[in-house]
C-alpha positions in Angstrom: -2.8 9.4 32.4 -2.7 5.8 33.4 0.0 3.5 32.1 -2.5 0.6 31.6 -4.2 0.4 28.2 -7.9 0.3 28.6 -9.6 1.9 25.6 -10.1 -0.5 22.7 -8.8 1.8 20.0 -6.5 1.0 17.2 -2.9 1.6 18.3 -0.7 3.9 16.3 1.8 2.0 14.3 5.5 2.1 14.9 7.4 4.5 12.6 8.4 2.5 9.5 12.0 1.5 9.0 13.9 3.3 6.3 15.8 1.4 3.6 19.0 1.3 5.6 17.2 0.0 8.7 15.2 -2.5 6.7 18.3 -4.3 5.5 20.2 -3.8 8.8 20.6 -7.6 9.1 22.4 -7.7 5.8 24.7 -4.9 6.8 25.4 -6.6 10.1 26.3 -9.9 8.4 28.6 -8.0 6.0 30.3 -6.2 8.9 30.8 -9.5 10.8 32.6 -11.0 7.7 34.5 -7.8 7.1 35.7 -7.7 10.8 36.9 -11.3 10.7 38.7 -10.8 7.4 40.3 -7.5 8.3 41.3 -9.0 11.7 43.4 -11.5 9.7 44.7 -9.1 7.1 45.7 -6.2 9.4 46.1 -7.7 12.9 48.3 -4.8 14.0 45.6 -2.2 13.5 43.1 -4.2 15.6 45.8 -4.9 18.2 46.3 -1.2 18.6 42.5 -0.6 18.9 42.2 -3.5 21.4 45.0 -2.1 23.5 43.3 1.3 23.9 41.6 0.3 27.1 41.2 1.6 30.6 40.0 -0.9 33.3 39.0 -3.4 30.5 36.8 -0.7 28.8 37.8 -0.1 25.2 37.9 3.6 24.5 37.4 3.6 20.7 34.3 1.4 21.3 33.1 3.8 24.0 33.2 6.7 21.6 31.2 4.7 19.0 28.7 3.9 21.7 28.4 7.6 22.4 27.4 8.1 18.8 24.8 5.4 19.2 23.2 6.5 22.4 23.4 10.3 22.3 20.6 10.6 19.7 18.2 8.8 22.0 19.3 10.7 25.0 18.7 13.9 23.1 15.0 13.0 23.2 14.8 13.0 27.0 13.2 15.8 28.7 14.5 15.8 32.3 11.2 17.2 33.7 9.4 14.1 32.3 11.6 11.7 34.4 9.4 12.5 37.4 6.5 10.7 35.6 8.4 7.4 35.1 6.7 5.9 38.2 3.6 5.4 36.1 5.6 2.8 34.2 6.0 0.7 37.4 4.8 -2.5 35.7 7.6 -2.3 33.2 10.1 -1.5 35.9 9.0 -4.4 38.1 9.0 -6.8 35.2 12.5 -5.8 34.0 14.0 -5.9 37.5 12.5 -9.3 38.1 13.8 -10.8 34.9 17.2 -9.2 35.3 17.9 -10.2 38.8 15.6 -13.1 39.7 15.5 -15.0 36.5 18.4 -14.3 34.1 21.5 -15.3 36.1 19.7 -18.5 37.3 18.3 -19.4 33.9 21.8 -19.0 32.4 23.3 -21.2 35.1 20.7 -23.9 34.2 21.4 -23.5 30.4 25.1 -23.7 31.0 24.7 -26.9 33.0 22.4 -28.4 30.4 24.3 -27.5 27.2 27.9 -27.1 28.2 28.0 -29.5 31.2 26.0 -32.3 29.5 24.9 -32.0 25.8 28.0 -30.5 24.4 30.5 -32.0 26.8 32.0 -34.6 24.3 33.0 -31.8 21.9 34.5 -29.4 24.4 37.9 -29.5 26.2 37.2 -31.4 29.4 39.4 -29.2 31.5 37.5 -26.0 30.5 33.9 -27.1 31.1 33.5 -25.6 34.5 35.3 -22.4 33.3 33.0 -22.1 30.3 29.9 -22.3 32.6 31.4 -19.8 35.0 31.9 -17.3 32.1 28.3 -17.7 31.0 27.1 -17.0 34.5 29.3 -13.9 34.7 27.8 -12.8 31.4 24.2 -13.0 32.6 24.8 -11.7 36.1 24.7 -8.0 35.1 22.3 -6.2 32.7 23.6 -4.1 29.9 24.4 -0.5 30.5 25.0 1.1 27.1 23.6 -0.8 24.1 20.1 -1.0 25.5 19.7 2.7 24.6 20.3 1.6 21.0 17.9 -1.3 21.1 15.3 0.9 22.8 15.6 3.6 20.1 15.2 1.0 17.4 11.8 -0.1 18.9 10.6 3.4 19.5 10.9 2.8 23.2 10.0 5.3 25.9 13.4 7.0 26.5 12.6 8.2 30.0 11.7 4.6 31.1 14.9 3.3 29.4 17.2 5.8 31.2 15.6 5.4 34.6 15.6 1.5 34.3 19.3 1.5 33.3 20.1 3.8 36.3 18.1 1.5 38.6 19.9 -1.6 37.3 23.2 0.0 37.8 22.3 0.8 41.4 21.2 -2.8 42.1 24.3 -4.1 40.4 26.6 -2.4 42.9 25.2 -4.6 45.7 23.8 -7.6 43.9 26.5 -8.6 41.3 29.0 -10.2 43.7 26.5 -12.1 45.9 24.7 -13.6 42.9 27.9 -14.6 41.1 29.3 -16.0 44.4 26.1 -18.1 45.0 26.0 -19.5 41.5 29.8 -20.1 41.2 30.1 -21.5 44.7 32.8 -19.0 45.6 33.0 -17.4 49.0 34.7 -14.3 47.8 34.2 -12.6 44.5 36.6 -9.9 43.3 34.4 -7.3 41.7 36.3 -5.2 39.1 35.0 -1.9 40.6 37.1 0.2 38.4 35.4 -1.3 35.3 32.0 -1.0 36.8 32.4 2.7 37.8 34.2 3.7 34.6 31.5 2.0 32.4 28.7 3.8 34.2 30.5 7.1 33.9 31.4 6.6 30.2 28.1 5.0 29.0 25.6 7.0 31.1 27.0 10.0 32.9 29.1 11.5 30.1 26.5 10.9 27.2 23.7 12.3 29.4 25.7 15.5 30.1 26.6 15.9 26.4 23.0 15.2 25.2 21.3 17.4 27.7 23.7 20.3 27.1 23.2 19.9 23.3 19.4 19.6 23.7 19.3 22.9 25.7 21.3 24.6 23.0 19.1 23.3 20.2 15.9 24.3 22.0 17.1 27.9 22.3 16.5 28.0 18.5 12.8 27.0 19.0 11.0 23.6 19.7 11.3 22.7 16.0 15.1 22.6 16.0 15.3 19.2 17.7 13.6 17.0 15.2 15.8 17.8 12.2 18.9 17.1 14.2 17.6 13.8 15.3 16.9 12.8 11.7 20.4 13.8 10.7 21.9 11.8 13.6 19.9 8.6 12.8 22.2 7.3 10.1 25.3 8.2 12.1 24.0 6.1 15.0 23.6 3.0 12.8 27.0 3.5 11.1 28.6 3.6 14.6 26.8 0.3 15.4 28.2 -1.3 12.3 31.7 0.1 12.9 31.5 -1.4 16.4 30.7 -4.8 14.9 33.7 -4.6 12.6 36.0 -3.8 15.6 34.6 -6.5 17.9 34.8 -9.2 15.2 38.2 -7.9 14.1 39.5 -8.2 17.6 38.3 -11.8 18.0 38.8 -12.9 14.4 41.7 -15.2 15.3 39.9 -17.0 18.0 36.8 -17.5 15.7 39.0 -19.0 13.0 41.1 -21.0 15.4 38.1 -22.4 17.5 35.0 -22.2 15.4 33.3 -25.2 16.9 33.9 -24.0 20.5 32.6 -20.6 19.6 29.4 -22.0 18.1 28.7 -24.3 21.0 29.2 -21.6 23.6 26.9 -19.4 21.5 23.9 -21.8 21.9 23.1 -21.2 25.6 23.7 -17.4 25.1 21.2 -17.3 22.2 18.7 -19.4 24.0 18.8 -17.2 27.1 18.4 -14.0 25.1 15.2 -15.2 23.4 13.9 -16.8 26.6 14.4 -13.7 28.8 13.2 -11.2 26.2 10.1 -13.4 25.6 9.4 -13.7 29.3 9.7 -9.9 29.9 7.6 -9.1 26.8 4.9 -11.7 27.8 4.7 -10.6 31.4 4.4 -6.9 30.3 1.6 -7.9 27.9 -0.3 -9.7 30.6 0.0 -6.7 32.9 -1.2 -4.3 30.3 2.0 -2.3 30.0 2.3 0.1 27.1 4.2 -1.3 24.1 6.7 1.6 24.2 7.7 0.4 27.6 7.4 -3.3 27.1 9.8 -3.2 24.1 12.8 -1.7 26.0 11.8 -3.8 29.0 12.2 -7.0 27.0 15.5 -5.8 25.5 17.0 -4.7 28.9 15.8 -8.0 30.4 17.8 -10.0 27.8 21.0 -8.0 27.1 24.3 -8.3 29.1 26.9 -6.0 30.5 29.8 -7.7 28.6 32.5 -5.2 29.7 32.0 -6.1 33.3 31.7 -9.8 32.5 34.9 -9.9 30.6 36.8 -8.0 33.3 35.4 -10.2 36.0 36.3 -13.4 34.1 39.9 -12.2 33.6 40.2 -11.2 37.2 38.9 -14.5 38.5 40.1 -17.0 36.0 42.8 -15.4 33.8 43.0 -14.0 30.3 43.4 -17.4 28.6 40.6 -19.1 30.5 37.4 -20.7 29.2 35.5 -18.2 31.3 37.1 -15.3 29.4 36.4 -16.9 26.1 32.7 -17.5 27.0 32.2 -13.8 27.9 33.8 -12.8 24.6 31.4 -15.1 22.7 28.7 -13.1 24.5 30.1 -9.9 22.9 30.1 -11.5 19.5 26.6 -13.0 19.7 24.7 -10.1 21.4 24.4 -7.5 18.6 23.1 -9.8 15.8 20.7 -11.6 18.2 19.4 -8.5 19.9 18.8 -7.0 16.4 16.6 -10.0 15.7 14.7 -9.4 18.9 14.2 -5.8 17.9 12.6 -7.0 14.6 10.3 -9.4 16.5 9.2 -6.6 18.9 8.4 -4.2 16.1 6.6 -6.8 14.0 4.5 -8.0 16.9 3.2 -4.6 18.0 -0.4 -5.2 16.9 -0.5 -8.6 18.6 1.0 -7.1 21.7 -1.4 -4.2 22.1 -4.5 -6.3 21.5 -3.5 -8.5 24.4 -2.3 -5.5 26.5 -5.8 -3.9 26.2 -7.5 -7.0 27.4 -4.8 -7.5 30.2 -5.3 -3.9 31.4 
């Protein structure tokens, strides 16, 4: 079966969102507010959560991410991974956007917004550090959360898993040279412990758990998997909202203390998310890629590996640096903005597939 869409038939519609998913933006907004407020009221609790880290990877958040990604990984049939080559258009597009466009577009946006347009309203001594943090944020694609975004757009799970694995492989050799080139540094200290631990926690462990669980469920017959996936759906979204409360609770003081700086740093991050997701989505449409591949391709092309970015910023510039703050702003901005991209991808399916048919 060819990946390219050639028959001019009406495409099947995406599964409709349930009531909880339909108002997810509202729940996200409430969780952001709750996180900021709770971070002020019970700072000790969030300090304890924030301190539960290994190599800059927060373990409570890692567990919540498992709850988010395991339902999607349960859908994956290992035998079907051998067929992922037929999605080569989506793979090529995502790799191109992740590694040939995103770091350089973020450097340009940082120079434009932080280095020039917003310079009068930012601390002069931190300008270069802010730009460096933005570059670190964009220099590595996301490892874990893209499974959540892909699931929300009914993405092809085998493509998503194989694309994330490919990006992680490229990241091992490409992260330091790209960052070094854009920052003008001759030697970049890559936080390898963070990189390796994140891959193990966010890919290896969830895949092992999901596949072991899947085999156990399928022993009860092929119909045993679907009911479990339906039961896990709400748990996955609740974990997403709990993650938001933790992230905004951890950074509540900085948000309250530096609201203007936070908002200004968020602008180039938001622009690059929409720019890179639109670019990947549009290129896939022109190539005739299936929508179930183009959706996760656009999302993988826009999201960032914030654990690695934060760790690298602290290692290179220090915990209190503008670079570290810029990467943290990326953490705060990514979930709400990526959820908006999810909604756009779902809403545009008819438009996408009409163009993909002609492109194919």
